Each structure stands twice: as C-alpha cells, then as structure tokens.
N, C-alpha and C positions, 0 to 999 in steps of 0.2 A: 869326215870321211866321204869323199866324193865317189861317184861311180867310176869304175875302171875306164881308162882312156879308150881302150879298144871297144868297150860297150857303147860309149858315147859316139865314137866314130861309126860304129855299125848302124846305130840309129839314124845318124845324120846322113850317111851314104845310102842307107835303105830308103830314107825319105826322098832323097834326090832321085834315085833310080825309079821309085814307084810313082812319084808325083811331078817329076821334072821341075822342081823348084827347091829353093832353100827353106828350111823350117824357120819359123819365128824364134824358136828357142828349144832347149832341151831340158826336161825335168826328170827326176828320178825318185824312186821310192824303194825301200828295202823290203825283203821278206822278213819273217820273224820266226823266232823259236820261242816256245813257251817253256820257261824254266820250271814252272809248276802252276797248277790251277787249271785242270781240264774239265770241260763241261760245266764249269761254274758260272761262265759268263752269262748265258741266257737264263740262269737261275738267280740273277741279280747279285752274284757273289763277287769274289776277289780273284784276280789273276796276276801273274808276274811274268809277262813276256819281255823280250827285248828284240829290237831291230838288229838284223844281221848284215854282214858285209857281202851280201848277194843282193843285186838290185835289178829293178826293171826301169828302163829308160823310155820315155815318150818324146819323140820329135813331133812338134805340132805347129801348124800354120793355120791362121784364120783365112776363110774364104770370103768372097764378096756376095755370096748368095746363101741359101738356107741348106745347102747340101752338106752332109757329113760323110766322110770316107775314112775308115779305119783299116789298118793293115798291120800284119805281123810277119816276121820271118818264119813263123811256124805255120802260116797259111799261104796258100798259093795265090788266092784272090783277095783283093780288098772288098770290104763290105760297105755298101753305100745305102744311105737312107736320108730322108729329109727331116729336119728338125720338127716339121709339122706332123710327121708320122711317128715321132719318137715316144712310143708307149711300150710297156713291158710285153704286151701280147705280140708285138712285131719284132721282138728280139729273140735271137736263138744262137746257140753255139758259143764259141769263144768270144765273139764280138758283144755278147750280152754284158760282159764285164765293163768294158769302157763305155759302151753306149748306154748301159744302165746307169752309170754315174752321171752322164749328161742329162738323162731324164730325171734322176733323183735330185740334181741341183735345182731343177725347176720346182720340185716338191718342197724344197726348203726356201723358196722365195726368189730364185733367179727367174727373170722374165724371159723365158725362152722364145717368146713371140717376137722379141726385139733383138735376139742374138744372131750373130753371123755363124754360118756353118764353119766346119774345120776339117782339116786332113791330119791324120796322126799315124805315125809308124812306131810300132812297139818292139823293143828288143829286151831280152831278159837273160840273166844267168841264175835266176832263182829256180831250183829244180821243180819240175811239174809233178804233182801228185805225191810229194814227199812229206806233206804235213808242215811245210815251211811257208805256207800262205803265199804262193805265187799269185793267187787271185787278189788278195788284199794289196799286193805290190802294184798290180795293174790298176786297181781301183784308186789307190792313193796317188799314184803318179799322174793319172789322167785328171784326178780331182784337183791337184795343185796346179797342173797345167791350165785347166779351164778356169780355175779360180783367178789365176793371174791374167790369162788372155782375155777373159770376159770382164775383168775388173769387178769381181763379185765382193771381195773383202770378207769372205767367210773365215772364221778362225779354225784352227786345227781340229778342235773337238767337234765342231759342226761338220767338217769334212769327213771325220770318222763316221758320224751318223749317216751322212750321204752314202758312203761306201757300204755301210751295213744295209741300208734300204735297197741299194742297187742289187746286192747279193741276195737279199730276201725276196724281193719282188721281181726283178728282171731275170736273175739266174734261177731263182726258186730254191735256194739253199737256206735252211732255217738257222743260220749262224748268228752268234752274238757279235758284240762290238770289239772284242779283244784284238783281233788281227789288224783291223784298220787303225785302232788306237796305237798299237805298237809301231806300225809303219809310219805313222804321222808324228808321234810324240817322242820317239826313241832318241837317245843320245849315247855317245861313245862311252863304253865301260859302265853302263847303267841299265838297270831294268826299269820297266814302267809298272809300278804298283797301282793297279786300276780297280776302283770300286765300280762294278758294272751296273749298279743301281742308279747312283747319282752322277756317274761319269767323272768324278773327281779322281785325280791321279797325282802321284808324286814319283820322282826319280829316286831309285835306290842304288847306290854304288855297289858294283859287283866285286871289284878287287881281284878278279881272276889272275891278271898278269902278275900283280904283286905277290900273290900266293903261289905262283908257279903252276897254275891250273889252266887247262884248255877245255873247251866244250866241244866234244867230238860228236858229229852228226853221223848216224848210221842209217842211210837211206836203204830200206829193205827192197825197194823196187816193186813192192806190192802196192798197186794203184788202188785209190779209193775215190769215192765221190760223195760229197756232203748232200747233194741234191736228191739222192735216192737212198733207200735201204735203212740201215740200222741207226744212223744219226737221228733221223726224224722219230724213229721208234723210241729212242732214249729220251728225247725231248718230251714226247707225249707221256712217258712214264713219270718224268719229273713233275710235269704239270698235274698229272693225276695224284701223285703223292702230296703235292702242296695243297690241292683241293681237299683231300681226305684229312689233312692235318689242320685245315682251317687257316692257312696262310696264303698270301698272294704269291710269294716266291719262296723257294727252299732256303734262300738267304736268311729267312726269319726262323729257321730251325737250327738249334744248337746241338752240339754233341750230347749235352745232357738230356735232350728231348728224344734221343734215339730209342730208349726203352719203351716209351709210349708209342713211338712210331711202329715198333716191332709188333705191338699188340693190335694196332689199327689197320696195318697194311698187309696185303698178301706178300708172300716171301720174295718174289721177284721185285715188286715195286719197292719193298723195304731196302733191298740191296742197292737198287739204283739211288734211292734217297740217301742211304748211308754213305755211298761214295761221295756224293756232292757235299754233304754236310762235313764229312771228315776232310775232304779236299780243301774246302774253304778254310778250315782250321790249319791245314798244312801250309797254305799260302801265308797266312798271318804268322805262323811259327817260322817260316823260312825268312820272311822279312826281318823279324826280330833277331833271328840267328845271324843273318848277314851283318846286321848292325852291331850286335854285341860280341860275336865270336868270329865272324868272317866266313868266307866261302868254304873253307875246309871242313866246317861242321854241319853242312846241309845235306851230306850224303844220305843219312838214314831217312830224311824226309822225302828225297827223290825216290828211294827204294820203296818206301811205304806207298807212295803215290802210284807206282807201277802195279804193285800187288792189288791195290784197290781197283784200278782200272781193269786189271786182268780178271779178278774174281767177283767183284761186286757189280761193276758196270759192264763187264764182258765185252770190251771193245778191242782187246788185243788179238793178235794172231800168232801162230807158232814162230814166224820169222822175228817178230818183235820180241817175243819171250826169249828166243835163242840169242838175240843181240844183247839184251840186257844181262842175261846169265853169263854169257861169255865175257862181256866187258867187265862185269864185277869180279869175275874169277881171275882176270888178268891184271887187275890193279886199279880200275876206276873206283873212285870213292863213293859214287852213287850213279844210278842209271834208271831211266824210265822211258816208256814210249811217250811221244809228244804229238800234239795235234788231235784231230777228231777221232782217230782210231781206224780199225778195220784195214790197216795197212799204213803206209807212210814211213815215218822215221822214228828212231829212238835217239836219245841223247845220253852221253856218258861224260860226267865231269871227271876229268882225268889229269893226274900230274903230267906235266910236260914230258918228262923222261919216260913215262909209261905208254905214250901214244903208239909207238911201234909194236909193243907187246899186245896192247888191246886190239889194235888193228889186225894183227896176225891171228889172234884168238877168235875174233869175230869171223874173219874170212874162213878159217879152218872149220869153225862150227857150222857155218852155212854149207860148206862143201860136204862135210860129213853127213849132213841131213838131206842132201840133194836139193837144197834151195838155190835159187838164182843168186849169183854173186851180188852182194850189196855194194853200194858206193859209200866210202867213208871220207869225211873231210872236216876240218876244224872251222868253226865260225867265231867271230868276235862281235861284241856289242858295238853297234854303229849308229851314226846319226840317222834321223828320220828323213821324210820326204823333203825335197828341196829343188829349187831351180839350179841347174848346172851351168847353163850358158844362155 
C-alpha cells in the first residue's frame, strides 16, 4: 500500500517550490494505531500496534555541503542547521523530529562528519495530536530516506531505535519503541506483536476484512503532548513500582504477583502497576484470541483495556470515555482509548454495517455534552515505511 498520489505530488511540488530543485526521491512512513497494549512498551512488555493507511512523505535531496534544511507545509519557514551543529540542545519545535533522527543516526554509528547535508520537504495526512503517532511517521520516513541516501545499511529494527532515541533526547518525550516499530515493520492486514524488552517481533494476521469488521478511529480533538505532564508522571510511577518490587521492569511482574504488590505499594502506585501488568496479559490474550478464534472475539479485551486506563492508570478524559461508551452502545464489539492518553483518539472495532450508527451515536453524544465535534474515520492495516520513488 503506497502513499496516496496526491500526497506524493504535494511533497514533490512543495520541495520544488521551496528549494527550486527536484528531490532525489520520495519516501513515506505510516502512522500507527495501537490495537492493545498501552504504556507497556517502556516497561519492557508487549504491544500490538499496526501501521495505518495514513502516511507522512519526505521529499529529500542531498546537498554538496554540510547544510541541512527541513521544511513542512505546516510551517512557514524552513529550518536550517549545519551537520556540525547537530546536537539535541540546538533542536527545538517541530524540526526536532527530523533533525533529531539525523543526529541519532550518528549515535548508532553513522559517520556524520563525512556525510553531505540535505534538504527535505515533509507532507503528511496523519492527524496531529490524535494518538496516531504522527511523530513516529515523520521519524520513520526521514530515517529510511537518510538510510538510503547516505548508504548506511541499517536494518528496520535499528532505525526504530534511532527514532526512539530522537524522540527521547531531541524532542524530550520519554516514549518507548512501539510507535517507530509499527511504522517501520508493519504489513497489510497484520499487527506487529512486539516484545519491547528484546525487540523481537512477529506479524499477527488481523482478518478484519474477512470478518466484516472495520477499525473506526474517533479523534476527540483533545490535544495532548508526551513531552510534558502526565505521561512522564506515569512512567516515574512505573519505575518506582518496579524498584519497590525488586525487578528491573514491570514486565517481570505477573498477575499472580499483584496481591504482594498491593501490600508493598501505596494505593496510587499499585493501581499504576496493576494496569501495566494486566495490560501485558491482555496483549498476550489478544494475540492468542486472534489466532484461535478470530477478531470477532477480542471485543471484551479492548473494553477491559479502556477500563484499566480510565480507572487504574487515569489517563482517559471525558471525551474519550464518551466516545467509547457511545460506540459500544451503538454496536461496536469493543472500544478503547488508544495512544498515550490525556486526549487523542479512541478506537472502536465495528461491524461494517454498523459504522453509520456508531458514527451518529458518537457525534450525538459529543453534541449533547457540549464537546467539540470529533473526527471519525476508518483505518486499515498498511505496509510500513518505504521508498516511493
């Protein structure tokens, strides 16, 4: 599944108008939706995301000097920097995502001292701030573009680690590796079952089309930021819980260990730990259920995931709860918030024929509560990052 022609043309024409030259090539990477497994990645656990048919395209051309210039249709001015000045402390704003990747490639062995600068134009139809990882789409697209253009030869798993390092250090968001892995490793009609401790992964067929199911995205339009606020607080709670329980990561705590955890931890830290431990188990159960019973049987696991995020991890918001409740009431077989929380999107696994009813129910629920109208659209599991032209 390639990027839409109009998106490719927008990147190419945007590059020409901005830099007065033709790009060397066009590369794209998808956003992702996480079917299940929230806040388990940085705890060394399991996640089950898939790449979606919304993509970011990078048009890129190497220069003959050390200058780097990156531009986007979302920004009026291009950002310029020398490769010699490319350190996280010099990066800020939206350009920290692509420039951070260039820096992070050096941290993984690319000899930036011998590399040529480049110009890049970025176009995207991945919604911003919706929990669909527009950031990882940028990082992954620029990573494959530079990997090809600079002749680095890094594999996809290494590029995922590059993207994570860029987001952690250059952007300052303490995220795990799930988003970049989904964007780089995804395939059509499959989810990526990722072990976030050893980074092994396998593709799990979803079978939504065959089962007559659609994955409906409900973008609440409540913006969020991983670089600030509650995301970091939740991560620190998880680290404190692991330390108190004598393990390196909460991955090493099982559901059977929760009674002991309840005795050792304060009430809030225990609830944070309980979410991660039970969510890890739900990912494993979802993979098994997909393989043994098919996608029509995973609804209760999606529902339980949302309840856990709402009550134990406390990362939902009224708009997300309203979206999940309305979707379930109108015929979705399972629904949950997705992404880091505090806004963003919910997902509703819905029979194809029920999409109009679910859409109408969600819009009505938001209107009745005085919420800003959400955006609803269906996504399909798509191929990962690739060179387009």
